[in-house]
C-alpha positions as CSV (number, residue, x, y, z in Angstrom):
1,S,152.9,-93.8,-50.6
2,Q,153.5,-90.1,-50.7
3,S,154.9,-89.9,-47.2
4,Y,156.4,-86.4,-47.8
5,I,152.9,-84.8,-47.8
6,G,151.4,-83.7,-44.5
7,V,148.9,-81.2,-43.3
8,N,148.4,-79.0,-40.3
9,Y,145.3,-79.6,-38.2
10,G,144.6,-76.5,-36.1
11,Q,141.7,-76.1,-33.7
12,V,141.3,-72.4,-33.1
13,A,137.7,-72.6,-34.4
14,D,134.2,-73.3,-33.3
15,N,132.9,-75.0,-36.5
16,L,135.2,-77.9,-37.2
17,P,133.8,-81.3,-38.2
18,P,134.1,-84.2,-35.7
19,P,137.5,-85.9,-35.6
20,A,136.0,-89.1,-37.0
21,A,134.8,-87.3,-40.1
22,T,138.2,-85.6,-40.5
23,A,139.9,-89.0,-40.3
24,K,137.7,-90.3,-43.1
25,L,138.4,-87.2,-45.2
26,L,142.2,-87.6,-44.7
27,Q,142.0,-91.2,-45.8
28,S,140.4,-90.1,-49.1
29,T,143.5,-87.9,-49.8
30,A,147.2,-88.3,-50.5
31,V,148.0,-86.8,-47.1
32,Q,150.1,-89.2,-45.1
33,K,150.8,-87.2,-42.0
34,V,149.0,-84.7,-39.8
35,R,150.5,-82.2,-37.4
36,L,148.6,-81.1,-34.3
37,Y,149.6,-78.1,-32.2
38,G,148.6,-80.0,-29.1
39,A,147.7,-83.6,-28.3
40,D,143.9,-83.7,-28.5
41,P,143.0,-87.3,-27.5
42,A,139.8,-87.4,-29.6
43,I,141.8,-86.6,-32.8
44,I,144.6,-89.0,-31.9
45,R,142.1,-91.7,-31.3
46,A,140.2,-91.0,-34.5
47,L,143.4,-91.4,-36.5
48,A,144.1,-94.9,-35.0
49,N,144.5,-97.7,-37.6
50,T,144.5,-95.2,-40.5
51,G,148.2,-95.4,-41.3
52,I,148.4,-91.7,-41.1
53,G,151.5,-90.4,-39.2
54,I,150.8,-88.0,-36.3
55,V,152.9,-85.1,-35.0
56,I,151.7,-84.0,-31.6
57,G,152.8,-81.0,-29.6
58,A,153.6,-79.9,-26.1
59,A,152.6,-76.3,-25.7
60,N,155.0,-73.5,-24.8
61,G,153.2,-73.3,-21.4
62,D,154.2,-76.9,-20.7
63,I,157.9,-76.3,-21.1
64,P,158.8,-75.1,-17.6
65,A,157.4,-78.2,-16.0
66,L,158.8,-80.5,-18.6
67,A,162.2,-78.9,-18.2
68,S,162.3,-78.9,-14.4
69,D,160.9,-82.3,-13.6
70,P,161.5,-85.5,-15.4
71,N,158.4,-87.0,-13.7
72,S,156.4,-84.3,-15.5
73,A,157.8,-85.4,-18.8
74,G,157.0,-89.0,-17.9
75,Q,153.4,-88.0,-17.1
76,W,153.1,-86.1,-20.3
77,V,154.2,-89.1,-22.3
78,N,152.0,-91.4,-20.3
79,S,149.0,-89.2,-21.0
80,N,149.6,-88.2,-24.6
81,V,151.5,-91.0,-26.3
82,L,151.2,-94.4,-24.5
83,P,147.4,-94.7,-24.4
84,F,147.3,-94.4,-28.3
85,Y,150.6,-95.8,-29.6
86,P,151.0,-97.8,-31.8
87,A,147.4,-98.0,-33.1
88,S,147.7,-94.2,-33.6
89,S,151.0,-93.7,-35.5
90,I,152.6,-90.9,-33.4
91,V,155.9,-90.2,-35.1
92,L,157.1,-86.9,-33.6
93,V,156.6,-84.7,-30.6
94,T,157.3,-81.1,-31.1
95,V,158.2,-79.3,-27.8
96,G,156.9,-75.7,-28.0
97,N,156.2,-73.7,-31.1
98,E,158.6,-71.1,-32.3
99,V,160.0,-70.6,-28.8
100,L,163.2,-69.0,-30.2
101,L,161.1,-66.2,-31.7
102,S,159.2,-65.5,-28.5
103,G,162.0,-63.3,-27.0
104,D,161.4,-65.0,-23.6
105,Q,164.9,-65.9,-22.6
106,N,163.8,-67.9,-19.6
107,L,161.6,-70.1,-21.8
108,I,164.3,-70.4,-24.4
109,S,166.8,-71.6,-21.8
110,Q,164.3,-74.3,-20.7
111,L,163.6,-75.6,-24.2
112,L,166.5,-78.0,-24.5
113,P,166.1,-79.6,-20.9
114,A,162.4,-80.0,-21.8
115,M,163.2,-81.8,-25.0
116,Q,165.8,-84.0,-23.3
117,N,163.3,-85.0,-20.6
118,V,160.6,-85.8,-23.1
119,Q,163.1,-87.9,-25.1
120,N,164.2,-89.7,-21.9
121,A,160.6,-90.4,-21.0
122,L,160.1,-91.9,-24.5
123,N,163.2,-94.0,-24.1
124,S,162.0,-95.3,-20.7
125,A,158.7,-96.3,-22.5
126,S,160.8,-98.2,-25.1
127,L,159.8,-95.7,-27.8
128,G,163.2,-94.2,-28.4
129,G,163.9,-94.1,-32.1
130,K,160.2,-94.7,-32.8
131,V,158.8,-91.4,-31.6
132,K,161.2,-88.5,-32.1
133,V,161.4,-85.1,-30.4
134,S,161.9,-81.8,-32.2
135,T,160.9,-78.1,-32.1
136,V,160.1,-75.4,-34.7
137,H,163.3,-73.4,-35.4
138,S,166.5,-74.3,-33.6
139,M,169.9,-73.2,-32.4
140,K,173.2,-75.0,-32.0
141,A,172.7,-76.6,-28.7
142,L,169.3,-77.9,-29.8
143,L,170.8,-79.1,-33.1
144,Q,173.4,-81.2,-31.2
145,F,170.5,-82.8,-29.3
146,Q,168.5,-83.4,-32.5
147,R,171.6,-84.9,-34.2
148,G,172.0,-87.3,-31.3
149,V,168.4,-88.6,-31.5
150,G,168.0,-88.4,-35.2
151,S,165.2,-85.8,-35.3
152,P,164.7,-83.2,-38.1
153,I,164.8,-79.4,-37.7
154,A,161.4,-78.0,-38.3
155,V,161.0,-74.7,-40.2
156,N,158.1,-72.6,-41.5
157,P,158.9,-71.1,-45.0
158,Y,156.1,-68.9,-46.5
159,P,156.7,-67.5,-50.0
160,F,153.4,-65.6,-49.6
161,F,155.1,-63.3,-47.1
162,A,158.2,-62.9,-49.3
163,Y,155.8,-61.8,-52.1
164,Q,154.1,-59.3,-49.9
165,S,157.4,-57.6,-49.3
166,D,158.2,-57.5,-53.0
167,P,154.8,-57.5,-54.9
168,R,156.0,-57.6,-58.5
169,P,154.6,-59.9,-61.2
170,E,158.0,-61.6,-61.6
171,T,158.1,-62.2,-57.8
172,L,154.7,-63.8,-57.8
173,A,155.6,-66.2,-60.6
174,F,158.7,-67.1,-58.7
175,C,156.7,-67.8,-55.5
176,L,154.0,-69.8,-57.3
177,F,156.3,-72.2,-59.1
178,Q,155.2,-70.6,-62.4
179,P,157.5,-69.9,-65.4
180,N,160.0,-67.2,-64.6
181,A,163.5,-66.1,-65.3
182,G,164.9,-67.5,-62.1
183,R,166.9,-65.8,-59.4
184,V,170.5,-66.2,-58.4
185,D,171.6,-66.5,-54.8
186,S,174.5,-64.1,-54.6
187,G,176.1,-66.2,-51.9
188,S,176.3,-69.5,-53.7
189,G,175.8,-68.5,-57.3
190,I,172.9,-71.1,-57.5
191,K,170.0,-70.1,-59.8
192,Y,166.7,-70.9,-58.2
193,M,163.4,-71.2,-60.1
194,N,161.1,-71.0,-57.1
195,M,161.0,-69.3,-53.7
196,F,160.2,-72.5,-51.8
197,D,163.5,-74.2,-52.9
198,A,165.4,-71.0,-52.1
199,Q,164.0,-70.8,-48.6
200,V,164.5,-74.4,-47.8
201,D,168.0,-74.4,-49.2
202,A,168.8,-71.3,-47.1
203,V,168.2,-73.5,-44.1
204,R,170.3,-76.3,-45.6
205,S,173.1,-73.9,-46.3
206,A,173.0,-72.5,-42.7
207,L,173.0,-76.0,-41.2
208,N,175.9,-77.0,-43.4
209,G,177.8,-73.9,-42.5
210,I,177.7,-74.6,-38.8
211,G,178.6,-78.3,-39.2
212,F,175.2,-80.0,-39.2
213,K,175.1,-81.5,-42.7
214,D,173.6,-84.7,-41.3
215,I,170.4,-83.2,-39.9
216,D,167.3,-83.5,-42.0
217,I,164.9,-80.6,-42.6
218,M,161.1,-80.8,-42.1
219,V,158.8,-78.1,-43.4
220,A,156.4,-77.8,-40.5
221,E,154.2,-75.2,-42.2
222,T,153.8,-73.7,-45.6
223,G,150.7,-72.4,-47.4
224,W,149.0,-69.5,-49.1
225,P,145.8,-67.8,-48.1
226,Y,142.8,-67.8,-50.5
227,K,141.6,-64.4,-49.3
228,G,142.8,-61.5,-47.2
229,D,142.2,-57.8,-46.3
230,P,142.5,-55.2,-49.1
231,N,146.1,-54.5,-48.1
232,E,147.1,-58.2,-48.2
233,V,148.4,-58.4,-51.8
234,G,148.3,-61.8,-53.4
235,A,145.8,-63.4,-51.2
236,S,143.4,-65.1,-53.7
237,V,141.9,-68.4,-54.6
238,E,143.8,-68.4,-57.8
239,N,147.1,-67.9,-56.2
240,A,146.4,-70.3,-53.3
241,R,145.5,-73.0,-55.8
242,A,148.6,-72.3,-57.8
243,Y,150.9,-72.3,-54.9
244,N,149.7,-75.4,-53.1
245,G,148.9,-77.4,-56.3
246,N,152.3,-76.6,-57.8
247,L,154.1,-77.3,-54.5
248,I,152.5,-80.7,-54.3
249,A,153.4,-81.4,-58.0
250,H,157.0,-80.3,-57.2
251,L,157.2,-82.6,-54.2
252,R,155.8,-85.5,-56.2
253,S,158.4,-84.9,-58.9
254,M,161.1,-85.9,-56.4
255,A,163.3,-83.2,-58.0
256,G,164.3,-81.9,-54.6
257,T,166.2,-78.6,-54.2
258,P,169.5,-77.6,-55.7
259,L,171.3,-78.5,-52.4
260,M,169.2,-81.6,-51.8
261,P,168.4,-83.1,-55.2
262,G,166.5,-86.3,-55.8
263,K,164.3,-86.3,-52.7
264,S,161.4,-84.4,-51.3
265,V,161.5,-82.7,-47.9
266,D,158.7,-83.8,-45.6
267,T,156.2,-80.9,-46.0
268,Y,153.1,-80.1,-43.9
269,L,150.7,-77.9,-45.7
270,F,149.0,-75.1,-43.8
271,A,146.2,-75.9,-43.3
272,L,143.5,-78.5,-43.2
273,Y,140.7,-76.2,-42.2
274,D,140.2,-72.5,-41.7
275,E,140.4,-71.4,-38.0
276,D,137.6,-68.9,-37.7
277,L,138.5,-67.8,-34.2
278,K,142.1,-66.7,-35.0
279,P,142.9,-63.0,-34.4
280,G,144.8,-60.9,-36.9
281,P,144.2,-60.1,-40.6
282,S,141.7,-62.0,-42.7
283,S,144.4,-64.1,-44.2
284,E,145.0,-65.8,-40.8
285,R,141.5,-67.3,-41.1
286,S,141.8,-68.2,-44.8
287,F,144.4,-71.0,-45.2
288,G,142.1,-74.0,-45.1
289,L,142.2,-76.5,-47.9
290,F,138.8,-78.0,-46.8
291,K,135.6,-76.5,-45.5
292,P,133.8,-77.5,-42.3
293,D,131.4,-79.5,-44.5
294,L,134.4,-81.5,-45.8
295,S,134.2,-80.1,-49.3
296,M,137.3,-78.7,-50.9
297,T,137.9,-75.0,-50.7
298,Y,139.7,-75.4,-54.0
299,D,141.2,-78.4,-55.7
300,V,145.0,-78.9,-55.5
301,G,145.1,-82.6,-56.5
302,L,145.1,-84.1,-53.0
303,S,142.2,-86.5,-53.4
304,K,143.2,-90.1,-54.2
305,T,141.1,-90.1,-57.3
306,S,143.1,-87.2,-58.7
307,T,146.4,-88.8,-57.9
308,T,146.0,-92.4,-59.1
309,S,148.1,-91.7,-62.1
310,Q,151.0,-90.5,-60.0
311,P,154.0,-92.9,-59.7
312,K,154.5,-94.4,-56.3
313,R,157.0,-92.4,-54.2
314,T,158.7,-92.8,-50.9
315,S,158.2,-89.3,-49.6
316,R,155.5,-87.6,-47.6
317,I,152.9,-84.8,-47.8
318,A,151.5,-83.6,-44.6
319,T,149.2,-80.8,-43.3
320,Y,148.8,-79.1,-40.0
321,T,147.2,-76.1,-38.3
322,R,149.1,-73.0,-37.5
323,E,149.1,-70.9,-34.4
324,P,149.6,-67.2,-34.8
325,A,153.4,-66.9,-35.2
326,S,155.9,-65.5,-37.6
327,R,156.9,-67.3,-40.7
328,I,160.4,-67.3,-42.1
329,T,161.8,-66.5,-45.5
330,R,165.4,-67.2,-44.8
331,I,167.5,-68.7,-42.0
332,V,171.2,-68.0,-41.8
333,G,173.8,-69.5,-39.5
334,D,176.5,-68.1,-37.2
335,R,178.7,-69.9,-34.7
336,N,176.0,-70.4,-32.1
337,E,172.6,-70.4,-33.7
338,L,170.3,-70.2,-36.7
339,S,169.0,-66.6,-36.9
340,L,166.2,-65.2,-39.1
341,E,166.4,-62.8,-41.9
342,P,163.4,-61.3,-43.7
343,T,164.3,-62.1,-47.3
344,P,166.4,-64.5,-49.3
345,N,169.6,-63.1,-50.7
346,L,168.3,-63.5,-54.3
347,S,168.6,-61.2,-57.3
348,L,166.7,-61.2,-60.6
349,T,168.7,-62.4,-63.5
């Protein structure tokens, strides 16, 4: 099974199909995992006995209670995990979403205690090691916790935004996995042939540099909008099809990245559906791979009928829905945390 392929399932919309219909749709595809931003019981229940892994989320607003009261964490697990597991294959709980980018120092200080309390509640329910705990983006204290429980660091690389900051034809080809001259990372001397590998390896390099070589990376979000406002260069059906289709082919190849060869990083595509109630530019409402009537927005080779010729792999493709938040293009490390930079340190060759 292609367990490295996942998808984001967002719900900031008023026209989404019923969860049962979505479950049937997902079963017709190569998607093996779904990421939710919350823990909608109807969706979790609809995915029961499908074999699809489920990532559920505790909201940023839940963090203060989860951090201050272990009983609150126990109640959260009792309400959102235990009624559904194991029929619904919940594999990961993400605590908060991009909390470290919020600028809310009080919330940031509560993130690790919240994660610890949720993990302890899972342990008390005999689910330790079966359901893991993580968060999107991380820093050193959190990484030490994640190492201890064996959970991955979740990051959101978006080559689309890197292209918007450098809208040259050669950059577009580099971002879309199309033939190009490649770019050399001035720090490592490694030549990269696509932006996705460069962004993911920037995280790997940062983790290695602060002593966390043993922590896995999960791509919690990545995608490309199929339309946008006039000033949103590169947002088109053609480019979205190229990015997502070529990304899926790259994952299936099991080539990996230069720093992580021979395996595919678990990757959750953004997104399953458009979310028509999202604020912001038009692109924010134009990431969906499928329409509310369950037809494809464009074909990226996810349907099982289009993937039957693919060799069997042991990695995963996932999709999930994205809340409005920033996306990263590079993460670098220092002694205490992983911080964000706007662009990879790459040069044209």
